[in-house]
C-alpha positions as CSV (number, residue, x, y, z in Angstrom):
1,M,0.0,0.0,0.0
2,P,1.4,3.5,-0.9
3,R,2.6,5.4,2.1
4,P,2.3,9.1,2.6
5,S,5.3,11.4,2.4
6,K,6.8,12.6,5.6
7,S,5.2,16.0,5.1
8,F,1.7,14.6,4.9
9,V,-0.6,16.2,7.5
10,P,-3.2,13.6,8.6
11,I,-5.9,16.2,9.6
12,P,-8.8,16.3,8.9
13,F,-8.5,13.1,6.8
14,P,-6.1,10.2,6.9
15,Y,-4.0,9.5,3.8
16,H,-5.9,7.8,1.1
17,A,-9.2,8.1,3.0
18,E,-12.1,7.4,0.5
19,L,-15.0,9.9,0.7
20,E,-18.2,10.6,-1.1
21,V,-18.4,14.3,-2.0
22,E,-21.1,16.5,-3.6
23,I,-19.4,18.8,-6.1
24,E,-20.8,22.4,-5.9
25,S,-18.6,24.4,-8.3
26,L,-15.4,24.7,-10.2
27,S,-12.3,26.5,-9.0
28,N,-10.3,28.8,-11.3
29,L,-7.8,26.0,-11.6
30,G,-10.5,23.8,-13.1
31,H,-10.9,21.5,-10.1
32,G,-14.3,20.4,-8.7
33,V,-15.1,22.0,-5.3
34,G,-17.0,20.0,-2.7
35,R,-17.5,20.3,1.1
36,I,-17.6,17.8,3.8
37,D,-18.9,19.3,7.1
38,G,-18.0,22.7,5.7
39,W,-14.4,21.6,4.9
40,V,-13.4,22.3,1.2
41,V,-12.2,19.3,-0.8
42,F,-10.8,19.8,-4.4
43,V,-11.4,17.0,-6.8
44,P,-9.9,17.4,-10.3
45,F,-12.0,16.3,-13.3
46,S,-15.2,16.3,-11.3
47,L,-18.1,18.6,-12.3
48,P,-20.7,20.7,-10.5
49,G,-23.8,18.8,-9.6
50,E,-22.0,15.4,-9.4
51,R,-21.6,13.1,-6.5
52,V,-18.2,11.4,-6.6
53,R,-16.0,9.0,-4.7
54,A,-12.6,10.5,-4.1
55,R,-9.4,9.6,-2.3
56,I,-7.5,12.1,-0.2
57,Y,-3.8,12.7,-0.9
58,R,-3.2,16.1,0.7
59,N,-4.4,18.2,3.6
60,T,-3.5,21.8,4.0
61,A,-4.5,24.4,6.6
62,S,-7.6,25.4,4.7
63,Y,-8.5,22.6,2.2
64,S,-7.9,19.0,1.1
65,S,-7.1,17.6,-2.3
66,A,-8.3,14.2,-3.6
67,D,-8.1,12.0,-6.7
68,L,-11.3,11.2,-8.5
69,L,-12.1,7.5,-8.2
70,E,-15.6,7.2,-9.5
71,V,-18.5,9.4,-10.6
72,L,-21.6,8.2,-8.7
73,R,-24.0,10.7,-10.2
74,S,-23.0,12.5,-13.4
75,S,-23.7,16.1,-14.4
76,P,-25.9,16.6,-17.5
77,D,-23.0,18.7,-18.8
78,R,-20.5,15.8,-18.7
79,V,-19.3,14.8,-22.2
80,E,-16.9,12.2,-23.5
81,P,-13.3,13.6,-23.8
82,L,-11.8,13.4,-27.3
83,C,-8.3,12.8,-26.0
84,P,-7.4,9.4,-24.6
85,H,-4.8,11.2,-22.4
86,F,-7.3,13.5,-20.7
87,T,-6.7,13.4,-16.9
88,S,-3.2,12.0,-17.5
89,C,-1.9,15.0,-19.5
90,G,-1.6,18.4,-17.8
91,G,-2.7,20.4,-20.8
92,C,-6.6,20.3,-20.6
93,Q,-8.9,20.5,-17.6
94,Y,-12.4,20.7,-19.3
95,Q,-12.6,18.1,-22.1
96,N,-15.3,16.3,-20.0
97,L,-17.5,19.5,-19.8
98,S,-19.7,20.6,-22.6
99,Y,-18.5,23.7,-24.4
100,P,-21.5,26.0,-23.5
101,A,-20.9,24.9,-19.8
102,Q,-17.2,25.7,-20.1
103,L,-18.0,29.3,-21.2
104,E,-20.6,29.8,-18.5
105,W,-18.3,28.5,-15.8
106,K,-15.4,30.7,-17.0
107,R,-17.7,33.7,-16.8
108,R,-18.9,32.8,-13.4
109,Q,-15.3,32.2,-12.1
110,L,-14.3,35.6,-13.4
111,R,-17.2,37.3,-11.7
112,E,-16.4,35.5,-8.4
113,L,-12.8,36.5,-8.6
114,F,-13.8,40.2,-8.8
115,Q,-16.1,39.7,-5.8
116,H,-13.7,37.7,-3.6
117,M,-10.4,39.5,-4.5
118,A,-11.6,43.1,-4.8
119,D,-15.1,43.1,-3.3
120,L,-16.4,44.4,-6.6
121,S,-19.8,43.4,-8.1
122,V,-19.0,43.5,-11.8
123,D,-21.1,42.7,-14.8
124,V,-19.0,40.2,-16.7
125,E,-20.2,39.9,-20.3
126,S,-20.7,36.5,-21.9
127,V,-17.5,34.8,-22.9
128,E,-16.7,35.3,-26.5
129,P,-16.5,31.7,-27.8
130,S,-13.8,30.3,-30.0
131,P,-14.9,29.4,-33.6
132,R,-13.0,26.1,-33.1
133,V,-13.1,24.2,-29.8
134,Y,-10.6,21.6,-30.9
135,E,-7.8,21.9,-33.5
136,Y,-7.2,25.5,-32.8
137,R,-3.7,25.8,-31.3
138,S,-1.1,27.2,-33.7
139,K,1.9,26.2,-31.5
140,I,2.9,23.2,-29.4
141,T,6.1,22.4,-27.6
142,P,6.4,18.7,-26.8
143,H,9.3,17.5,-24.6
144,F,11.5,14.5,-24.0
145,Q,14.0,13.5,-21.4
146,A,17.6,12.5,-22.0
147,P,17.9,9.4,-24.1
148,K,18.7,6.0,-22.5
149,D,21.1,3.9,-24.4
150,G,20.7,6.2,-27.4
151,S,16.9,5.9,-27.4
152,I,14.2,8.4,-26.4
153,Q,11.6,6.8,-24.2
154,A,8.7,9.2,-24.5
155,I,7.8,12.4,-26.3
156,G,4.9,14.5,-25.1
157,F,3.8,16.7,-22.2
158,L,4.2,16.7,-18.5
159,R,1.9,14.7,-16.3
160,P,-0.2,16.9,-13.9
161,G,1.7,17.9,-10.8
162,S,5.0,16.6,-12.2
163,R,8.1,18.5,-13.3
164,R,9.9,15.7,-15.0
165,E,7.5,12.8,-15.9
166,I,6.7,12.9,-19.6
167,L,3.5,11.4,-20.9
168,D,4.1,9.8,-24.3
169,I,1.6,11.4,-26.7
170,Q,1.1,10.7,-30.4
171,E,-1.2,13.7,-31.2
172,C,-2.9,16.6,-29.4
173,P,-6.5,17.2,-30.3
174,I,-6.5,20.9,-29.5
175,A,-3.5,21.4,-31.9
176,R,-4.2,22.2,-35.5
177,P,-4.2,19.1,-37.9
178,E,-1.1,20.3,-39.8
179,I,0.8,20.6,-36.5
180,N,-0.1,17.0,-35.6
181,R,1.0,15.7,-38.9
182,A,4.4,17.4,-38.6
183,Y,4.8,16.3,-35.0
184,Q,4.0,12.7,-35.8
185,E,6.6,12.6,-38.6
186,R,9.3,14.0,-36.4
187,R,8.3,11.9,-33.4
188,K,8.5,8.7,-35.6
189,E,12.0,9.7,-36.7
190,L,13.3,10.3,-33.2
191,L,11.8,7.1,-31.7
192,Q,12.8,4.8,-34.6
193,Q,16.1,6.1,-35.9
194,G,17.8,7.0,-32.6
195,S,18.4,10.4,-31.2
196,P,21.0,13.0,-32.1
197,Y,20.3,14.5,-28.7
198,R,22.5,13.7,-25.6
199,R,20.1,15.6,-23.3
200,G,16.4,16.2,-23.0
201,A,14.9,18.8,-25.2
202,T,11.8,20.7,-26.2
203,L,10.6,20.6,-29.7
204,L,8.7,23.4,-31.5
205,F,5.9,23.2,-34.0
206,R,4.3,26.4,-35.1
207,C,1.8,27.1,-37.9
208,S,2.8,29.9,-40.3
209,A,0.9,31.6,-43.1
210,G,4.0,31.6,-45.1
211,S,6.3,28.9,-46.4
212,P,7.0,26.5,-44.9
213,P,3.6,26.1,-43.3
214,I,5.1,24.6,-40.1
215,V,8.1,26.2,-38.5
216,T,10.3,24.1,-36.1
217,D,13.3,26.5,-35.7
218,P,12.6,28.9,-32.8
219,T,14.7,31.6,-34.6
220,A,13.0,31.3,-38.0
221,T,10.2,33.6,-39.0
222,A,6.6,32.7,-38.6
223,I,3.7,34.6,-40.1
224,E,0.2,35.2,-38.8
225,R,-2.6,37.1,-40.5
226,V,-5.1,39.1,-38.4
227,G,-7.8,40.5,-40.6
228,N,-6.0,42.3,-43.5
229,L,-2.8,42.7,-41.5
230,E,0.2,40.3,-41.7
231,F,2.5,39.9,-38.7
232,H,6.0,38.4,-38.9
233,F,7.8,37.3,-35.7
234,P,10.3,34.6,-34.5
235,A,8.6,31.3,-34.3
236,G,9.8,30.6,-30.7
237,E,8.6,33.9,-29.3
238,F,5.2,34.7,-27.9
239,F,2.2,35.3,-30.2
240,Q,-1.4,34.5,-29.5
241,N,-2.0,30.8,-30.3
242,N,-5.7,30.8,-31.4
243,A,-5.8,32.6,-34.8
244,F,-9.5,31.8,-35.2
245,L,-10.5,34.3,-32.5
246,L,-7.7,36.8,-33.0
247,E,-9.5,39.2,-35.3
248,R,-12.5,39.6,-33.0
249,F,-10.2,39.9,-30.0
250,T,-8.1,42.7,-31.5
251,A,-11.2,44.4,-32.9
252,H,-12.7,44.6,-29.4
253,V,-9.5,46.1,-28.0
254,R,-9.5,48.7,-30.8
255,Q,-13.2,49.4,-30.2
256,E,-12.8,49.9,-26.5
257,A,-9.6,52.0,-26.8
258,S,-11.3,54.4,-29.3
259,A,-14.7,54.6,-27.7
260,G,-13.9,57.8,-25.8
261,K,-12.3,61.1,-26.9
262,A,-8.7,59.9,-27.1
263,R,-6.9,60.8,-30.3
264,Y,-3.7,58.8,-29.5
265,L,-3.0,55.2,-28.5
266,L,-0.2,54.1,-26.2
267,D,0.5,50.3,-26.2
268,T,2.8,49.7,-23.2
269,Y,3.8,46.0,-23.7
270,C,3.6,46.0,-27.4
271,G,5.7,42.9,-28.4
272,S,5.8,42.7,-32.2
273,G,3.0,45.2,-32.5
274,L,-0.3,43.2,-32.4
275,F,-2.5,45.7,-30.6
276,C,-0.7,48.9,-31.6
277,L,-1.0,48.0,-35.3
278,T,-4.5,46.5,-35.3
279,A,-5.8,49.7,-33.5
280,A,-3.7,52.3,-35.4
281,S,-6.5,53.0,-37.9
282,A,-8.7,54.4,-35.1
283,F,-6.1,57.0,-33.9
284,E,-4.1,59.9,-35.2
285,K,-0.9,58.3,-33.7
286,S,-0.3,54.9,-32.3
287,I,2.8,54.4,-30.1
288,G,4.2,51.1,-28.7
289,V,6.9,50.4,-26.1
290,E,8.6,47.1,-25.5
291,V,11.7,46.2,-23.4
292,S,13.0,43.8,-26.1
293,R,15.0,45.5,-28.8
294,A,14.4,42.6,-31.2
295,S,10.6,42.8,-30.7
296,I,10.7,46.5,-31.4
297,Q,12.4,45.9,-34.7
298,W,9.8,43.3,-35.6
299,A,7.1,45.8,-34.7
300,R,8.6,48.5,-36.9
301,D,9.0,46.0,-39.8
302,N,5.4,44.9,-39.4
303,A,4.2,48.5,-39.5
304,A,6.2,49.1,-42.7
305,R,5.0,45.7,-44.2
306,N,1.4,46.7,-43.7
307,G,1.7,50.3,-44.8
308,I,0.9,51.7,-41.4
309,D,2.6,55.1,-41.2
310,N,1.1,56.5,-38.0
311,A,2.7,54.0,-35.7
312,E,6.0,54.5,-33.8
313,F,7.9,52.1,-31.5
314,Y,10.3,52.8,-28.6
315,I,12.6,50.4,-26.7
316,G,12.4,50.4,-22.9
317,K,10.5,49.2,-19.9
318,A,6.8,50.2,-19.9
319,E,7.3,52.7,-17.1
320,T,10.0,54.6,-19.0
321,I,7.7,55.8,-21.8
322,F,5.9,58.5,-19.9
323,P,8.6,61.1,-19.6
324,R,9.2,61.0,-23.4
325,Y,5.6,60.4,-24.5
326,P,4.6,63.5,-26.5
327,Y,0.8,63.7,-26.0
328,P,-1.3,64.6,-23.0
329,G,-3.0,61.8,-21.0
330,R,-6.5,63.2,-21.4
331,E,-6.2,62.7,-25.1
332,T,-4.6,59.2,-24.9
333,A,-6.0,55.7,-24.5
334,V,-3.5,53.1,-23.1
335,V,-3.5,49.4,-23.8
336,I,-1.9,47.2,-21.2
337,D,-1.0,43.5,-22.0
338,P,1.5,42.6,-19.3
339,P,3.1,39.2,-18.5
340,R,1.1,36.8,-16.3
341,R,2.6,38.4,-13.1
342,G,0.7,41.6,-13.9
343,C,1.9,45.2,-13.9
344,D,5.0,46.5,-12.1
345,P,4.0,48.9,-9.2
346,L,6.3,51.6,-10.7
347,F,4.5,51.4,-14.0
348,L,1.1,51.8,-12.3
349,E,2.3,54.7,-10.3
350,R,3.5,56.5,-13.4
351,L,0.4,55.5,-15.3
352,F,-1.8,57.1,-12.7
353,T,0.3,60.3,-12.7
354,F,-0.1,60.4,-16.5
355,Q,-3.9,60.1,-16.2
356,P,-4.9,58.6,-19.6
357,E,-8.5,59.1,-20.8
358,R,-9.0,55.4,-20.7
359,V,-7.1,52.1,-20.2
360,V,-7.8,48.8,-21.9
361,Y,-6.2,46.1,-19.7
362,V,-5.7,42.7,-21.5
363,S,-4.6,39.8,-19.4
364,C,-4.3,36.0,-19.5
365,N,-4.2,35.9,-15.7
366,P,-7.4,37.4,-14.3
367,A,-6.2,37.1,-10.7
368,T,-3.2,39.5,-11.3
369,Q,-5.4,41.7,-13.5
370,I,-8.0,42.1,-10.7
371,R,-5.2,42.8,-8.2
372,D,-4.0,45.7,-10.3
373,I,-7.5,46.9,-11.1
374,Q,-8.3,47.4,-7.4
375,L,-5.9,50.4,-7.5
376,F,-7.7,52.2,-10.4
377,A,-10.7,53.2,-8.4
378,S,-8.7,55.2,-5.9
379,H,-7.2,57.1,-8.9
380,G,-10.4,58.2,-10.5
381,Y,-11.2,55.3,-12.8
382,A,-14.4,53.3,-13.1
383,I,-14.7,49.8,-14.6
384,G,-16.4,49.8,-18.0
385,R,-16.8,46.6,-20.0
386,V,-15.4,43.3,-18.7
387,Q,-15.2,41.0,-21.8
388,P,-13.6,37.6,-21.6
389,F,-12.4,35.7,-24.7
390,D,-12.0,31.9,-24.8
391,L,-8.7,31.7,-26.6
392,F,-8.1,28.3,-24.9
393,P,-11.1,26.0,-25.2
394,Q,-10.9,22.7,-23.1
395,T,-8.6,24.4,-20.6
396,R,-9.1,26.5,-17.5
397,H,-7.3,29.4,-19.1
398,L,-9.1,32.6,-20.1
399,E,-8.2,35.9,-21.7
400,C,-9.9,39.0,-20.2
401,V,-10.2,42.5,-21.5
402,T,-11.3,45.1,-18.9
403,T,-11.9,48.7,-19.8
404,L,-11.2,51.4,-17.2
405,V,-12.5,54.9,-17.8
406,A,-11.3,58.1,-16.2
407,S,-13.8,60.2,-14.2
408,E,-14.9,63.4,-15.9
409,T,-14.1,65.3,-12.7
410,R,-10.6,64.1,-12.1
């Protein structure tokens, strides 16, 4: 019988205690949430409305975690996962949940985050659905460990909760078909012909609108089309991975940024120019800033390639743009799309001093976004539209665009 680790705390439940739990909701990590005598128990891959049998493997000071053993009463929203590796692979959390229910739960989770983290009752709009709920990802990065006796043992993705154990995967149903074809060919070569690698490695497969259609060299150029614009960028660098929703996503940002009286746009984490360039047509001048010199050059090249002559780009940390920005805040809309950790406090301090007419905050991590948004109210901003986009169907992830509007009396 498996024994608990030395760090296991046997309160309130012994190790591997089997319990029946009513699942009430989903956490923002995609885990079913149940309660036993008021005590919270998280059960991954269970769904609201279900009664399940679960086995405890961890107790903390405020909750317990358990493995799902059996669904005793199923949710009407439960569906059959497409992927045979669902629950074993760490990539997807919701393949067992119908797509309409995924969208509604993501909306509810976002609304509850605003309430619990910031004590804000916010009208969260319906989640904008993805046109494709499978076969949408334009980039995957499978891994493998160091070969043994010259042979690779498994190529795929990490198991949930593991930093090293690779699950051998032949294809990924949320990846685009052309990616899976290229991956399967390369995988067969590596497994059958022996490995040129001495260590473990991460492979890259990214769709490109140019030639070749699949790019595997991280330093090579990939191409993505958004509406009538074409973006070039290094294949290994960040670019949104769901091209099927990208035009609607960027159009919403443009619409919200230009909905007020602002004549100028400032994109403070601009990367290779996605928001700065897709919104440029709505402004007299569109300015982007990015800490990466290489990304700035890509952004400038993308502006020239698309014939956009009212966009400029500057190198530097986001907070350094304000002293050299040439236009007043009251005539400027600011787009923020920071890393998952959210905005730097110095950036927010200088943003509030600058006092832009409105801010459109884009985030793939609603928790850090809401943390930052709490500061806006005390600096004269009201929350406008909160619009989530489901760029990542079948997963717990969600992109959220929140508009913050300056008070007329500031």
